[in-house]
N, C-alpha and C positions, 0 to 999 in steps of 0.2 A: 577500425573504430573511427567514427566520424568526428571531425574537429580535432584530431590528434595528429601532429606531424612528428613522427619519431626521428631520432638522430639517424644520420646516414649509415651508421654502422649496425643498424638493426634491419633485419629482413624477415619476411614471413616464410617459415619453413616448418616442417614437422620434426619436432625433437625426437630423439631416440626413445622408444618406448611409449610414444604418444600416438594418438590416432587422428590428429588434426593439426593444421597449420597454426603456428603461434608466432607472435612478434618476438624475435630472439636476437640477442646481442651477439654479433659475430666476433667480438673481442673476448668476452668472458663466458658466454653461454647463458647468461641470465634471461629468463623468460618473462615477458610482460603478459600476464594473463588478463584477458578481457572477459569479465564475468558479469552476470546480471546484477542490477542494483536491487537492493531490498527496500521495499516500502513497508512501513509499519503504521498502523492506525487502530482506531477503536470506535465501535458503536457504543457511544456513551449514553446512558439513560438516567433520567430522574423520574422516579415513580414509574408511570407507564409511558412517558414521553421520550422521544429520541432527539438528541442534539445534532443539528446540522449547521454548517458554516457556509456562508456565501463567499466564494473565492474573490480575493482582491488582487490575485496574481494570475499570470498565464502559466500553464495552459488552462483554458476553460474559465477565464475571468467572468465573474458574475453568475456562475453556476453553483449549485449546492453540492456539498460533499460532507462526508464524515471527517473528523480530524485525522489527517494522515500525511505522511511525507517520508522523505528518505531517512533511513536509519543512519546514525552516526557511528564512527569508530569508538570503541571502548564503552559501548552501552549495550545492554541486553535488548532484545526485541520489545519486551514488555516496558522497559524504561523508555525506549524510543516512542512507543505509543503514548505513554503518559506525557512525555515531553511535547509531542505534537499537540496533545489536548491542551496543555498549558500555553503553548505558543499561539495556537489558532483560536482558542476559545476561552483562555484565561481560567481554566477550570482544573480541579483536581479530580482524578478518577482512580478507582480501585479496579484493577484488572481481575476478572474472575474466570476467564476461559479463552483459549485460542479458538476463535470462531471459524476462521477460514485461512487456508494456505492456497493462494491463487497464482498459478504460473501463467505469465503473460510473455511468451517468447518473442512475439513481434515487437514488443517494446523493450525487451531485454530486462524484464522486471519480475520480481517475486514479491507478492503482497502477502504480508502476515497481518491479519486483521483480528483484533481481540474484541471480546465482549466485556464491557465495564460499567460500573455504577459510579455516578457522580457522588462525591462526598458531601456536597451541599448544592443548593439550587443557584449558587452564584456563578455567573459566567459573563463573558462579554467578548467583543471582537478583538482579536490580536492583530498585529500588523499585516498578516496575510489574509484577513477576513474583512469583508465589507460589513457583514452583520452575522449574528449567531442567534439561533432560535431553537426552542423545544417544540417538537411536532408530535401530535397524536398520529397513530398509524395511518388513519384515513386521510390525513391532511398533508402527508409527505408530498413535496413537489416532484413527482416521479419524472415528468417530462423535462425538468430542469436540473437533473442530477448530472454532475460533471463527468463521471466515469462509469463504465459498465461494472467495474468492481464494487462501486457504491451500491448498485442495485443488488448484486449478489449478496453482499454483506448484510444489507438491510433485510432481504428476504430470508437469509440464513439465520439472522438474529430472530426474526419473527417465528421461524420454524423451531428454534431451540430455546426460546426465552424461558420456558418452564422446565427445562432440563438442567440438572446439576452437572451431568457428565454426558459427553457425546464426542464422537470423532470429529476432527476439524473438517469442514466442508471444503470442496475443491471447485474448480470451474465447472459450471453446469454443462452437461454433455452437449446441449444445443448451442453453446457458445465456444466450444473447443476449437472449431475450425476458424472462427472469427479471430481468436486471440493467437492462434498458432500458424494458421495457413495450411494446417494438415487436417485430414479427415479424422473424425473420432474413431477410436478403436473399439 
């Protein structure tokens, strides 16, 4: 794990019954699991428009994104997506479906993106956003989107916006190799 300097009594070894090396305490056997981070977000809409935030932080400062960020402990994924919408765009949103579950192994992340309806047309930039705007589909700044997962979520939203139920989307097959470094199966 980058940026982590474990105590000297920890070493990487394969615990009994496991199939991979783990950072393990040589004194008590406690295992420090290094797991993917969960990103939660929402494609938030008002009428037929989609809300986007221009990032005020790195990575991708100045690029557009859906409201999204790291899930916090002791919150559901849906609560996290709603919190991110409040923090980044000062808005309230009602979650109505899990839009996509996107595995991004090269970044050690799992993105859970929801589809949601804004409860009012009121919004504004939070501390992590330079500006926030509602876009018609044809006006989305596609070349200025911060992350590939934004493109997937927006396209999957467009594909499912008239459906009440649908299975969550996953990484498009043409992007599997990009996000994982492995060939699509």
